[in-house]
N, C-alpha and C positions, 0 to 999 in steps of 0.2 A: 504494500500500500504506500510505503514511503517513496519508492521509486516512481509510483504513479503521481504523487505530489510533485516530484521533481520534473517529470515530463510535462505535466500540465503547466508548470511555471515556464518551461521552455516554449510550450505551444502558444502561450499568450504573450510571449515576448519579454517575460520577466526573468531574464537570464541570470542576473545577479542574485535574485531571490532563489532561483533553483539551485545555484551553487551554494548559497547560504544554507539552504536546507540540507544539502549534501554534507556540509561542514558540521552543522549542529547534530545531524543524524548520526554522524560517526561517533560522537560522544555517548549519546544515550543508547544507541544500539549495541555498541561495544560493551557498555556497562551492563546491559541486560544479558548479553551472551556470556560474559565472564561471570556475572552473578549466577546465571544458570549453572555454570561449571562449579561454582562454589556450593550450590545446593546439591548437585550430583555428588560432589566430594563428601559433603556432610552425610549424605544418604548411602554411603558405601557403594557408589556406582549406579544406584537406582535412578532411572530417567523417566519413569512413568508417573505423571502427576496424579493419576488415579490411585497411586499407592503412597501418596504424601498427605499433608494436612497437619495443622498444628505445629509447624516448625518454627514459627516466629520466636517463641521463648527460648528455643535452643540455639538458634543462629541469628542473634539480634542484629549484628552488623551487616550480614548478608541480606537480611530482611530489609533493613533501612536502605541499603544501596539499591535493592530491587525496587523499592517504593519510589525512590528518587528517579530511577530509570523509567518507571511506568508513568510518573508525573510528567516527565519531559516528553516521552513518546506520545502521550495523549494530549499534549499541548496545554497542560495546566498553566494558568497565568504566571508569567514572569520566569518560567523555565526556558531553556534554550529552544525546545520544541514549540513553545508558544509563539516566540518571535518569528521563527521561520515558517511554521505551518500557517499561522494567521496571515502572514504576508502573501503566501501563495493563494490562500482562499480569497483574500482581498483583491489580489491581482486578477484572479479569474472572474470575480464579480465585476470589477472595474472594466474588464475587457468586453463585457456584454455577453459572454458565453454562459448563459444561465445553466445550460446542461452540465458544463464542466463544474460550475460552482456547486450545484446540487449533488453531483457525484462525489465531490470532495467532502461535502458535509456528511453524506452517507458513509463515506470511507472513514471519516473521523469517528463517527458513532461506532462503526464495526471495530475499529482499532481499539477504542476505549473498552468496548465489551470484552474482546478476547484478552486484552492486557490485564484488566482487573480480574477476569475469571482466573487467569494464571496465578495472580497474586493470592486471591482468596483460596483457591484449591490447594496451593502449595503451603501457605503460611498460616492460614486460619482454620477454624473449625476443629473437629476431632481428627486425630491421626488415623489414616487408613493403612499405615505401614505395619508390618509384623513387629512383634515385641522385640525380637532380636535386633532388627534394624534400628528401632527407636532407642535401644540401650546404647548404641554406638554413634548416635547423631552428635556432631561436634562442630564448632565454628572452625572455619578455615584458618590456616596460619597466615601471618602477616605477608608472606611472600605472595599470597593470593588476594589478600584484602587491600594492600596498599595501592595496586593498580585500580581497584574499584573506587577507592577514595579519590584518586586523581581524575578518573573519568566522571565521578559524581560532581566534582567541581565544574568540569566542562559542561555537564548536562544541566547544571543549574545556571552558570554564569555566562557561557559562551554566547548565548543569544543577545543578552543585554550589552555585553562588552563589545561584540563585533558587529552589531546590527548596522551601525553607521558606515561601516566599510563595504557592506553589501547592499544596503537599502538606502537610497537617497543621498549617497555620498556625492558631493559636488553637484547637487541638484540644481543650484543656481546657474551652472554653466550650460544647462540645456535650454535656457530661456532666451 
């Protein structure tokens, strides 16, 4: 869905906005992928979300990093994803392509649904893992957590810090 956002930006002529979303997307998507690896590590290699649940108290930092990644991916206000996705949605609306605009709004809803489903199935509710697996659940070591922290900073701050370099930079020179 995020590549779709980038292509819509290119299609409506918002090239800088498309590259901006590529840039911000790198932070939050890498955070989510590495966070998933941390969950798999904690679960002794288990990758099936249907066998998880209730992990938040056991792997607090991984949970927090995944929540930050989800917030950015879903375009929560003032995260990196908010600045770049909103700019693409706004550009599609301003271009007059209402079909593209509504497809992006629908894609945003779908992205939010599957992202938060992942978070709730993995970290909240009762555990669906076997007793042996739950006895061995543990937080990842710092060698795995520190990259998550760095990516989380980007997922939160990259949109605000770099928006002027991709959106509206030197705007007055176009008049």
